N, C-alpha and C positions, 0 to 999 in steps of 0.2 A: 564393322560389326559392333563397335562400342556404342555408337549412336542407337542402334537397334536394341542393344542389351539394356541400356539405361531407360529407354522408352518402355520396354516390355516389363522391366522391374516395376516401374512406376504404375503402369496400367494394371498389372496383376496385383500389386499391393493394394491399390484402390478397390479393385474388384473383390478382394478378400476382406475389405473393410478394415485394413490395418493401417495404423499410423506409423510413420517412420520409426518412432521410438519403439513401438511394439515389435515391428519386424527386426529392428536392431537387437532388441532383447532376446529374440528367438535365435538370432545368429551369433550373439556375443559381440556385437559391434555397436558403435555409437550411432545415434540418429544422423549425425553429421556425415558418417561414412555412407549411410543409405542415401542421403541427399546428394553426396558427391557422385555416387553411382548413377543416380537418376538424372543428374545434370551432365553426365559424361565427363566429369572432371577426373575420375579415377575408375578403375575396373575391378570387379570382384575376382578373387583368386579361384582356383579350381574347386577347393572345398566349399567356398561360399556359393558358387554356381550350383553345385550338387545339392546343397541344403536349400537354396532358393527354389530349385526345381521341385524338390519334395514338398516344401511348404505350399507352393502354388499349384501343385498337382499337374505339372507339365514336365518337359524334358529340358536338359541342358542345351540340346540342339535348338529348341524353340527360343530359349533365353538368349542364345548367341546369334540368333537371326539366321540360322542354317535351314530352318524348316518353318513354313507358314501353314502347311496343310493340316487342319485339325485332325483329320482321320489318321494321318501319319503319326501325329503326336499321341493320339489315343493308343495306337498300336505299340508305340515305343513304351508308353507307361504300362500297358498290359504285359509286355514282354518282361519288364523289370519286376512287376508284381507277380507275374506267373512263375518266375524263377523261384519264388518263395512258396509256391503252392504245389499241389499234386495233380497228376493226370489220372483220370479214371481208366477203367479197363479198355475203353475204346480209344484211348490216347487223347481224349479231349481234356483240355486244361480246365480245372475247376477252381473257382475263386471263392473263398469264404467271405460272404457278405459282411459278417460281423467284424472280421479283421479289416476289411476294406473301410467300413464305417469308422473304425477306430484308428485308421492310419492317417498320415499327413496328406494323403492324396485327396484332391478335390473330388467331390461327387456332385454330379449335376443331373437334373431331370428336365428334359425338354429345353436344354440350353440355359437353365437357371441353376447356378451353383448354390448348393446347400450350405447354410451356416453350420457351425459346430453344434448349435442347439438342434437344428433340423436333422443333422446326421444322427444325433443322439436319440431323437424321437423316432426316426426311421429304424434305428437299431432296435429300440424297444418294441415297436410295432412288428418288425420282422420276427423277433423272438416270440412274441405273443401269437402271431399268425402260425408259425411252424409248430408251436406247442399245441395249438388247437387242431392243426392239420394232422399231426401225429396221433392225437387222441381219437380223431374221427377214423383214421386208417386202422387203428388198433381195434376199434369197435366192429369193424367189418372183417 
């Protein structure tokens, strides 16, 4: 599993556009530690795996090579995030989009992961859209 973990850390870091130094800063470790993980010279501890999963918007199971199925990963992420959310009167879990946009979870549209700037713009557009939607509903 170590080999898979190092490869996945490297792949996900590059997909996020992060340098080893930037990822290390977010985790409180040196770029050399990140390099060692990616080259499978050492292995992240439990807390690092949890933080990496949050940063990359995936699960610890995916990082550890236990899960490859993207739909399973999305369900796991949803379960973690949903535990912080509420259920409506029909028992359906609701997720606050604004909180999602502001979280460390990755957000993608049609398979393209949004950058932080894109998430911020989408948050602004969502707020604007719902402000206008409520105004229209109030008029009727």
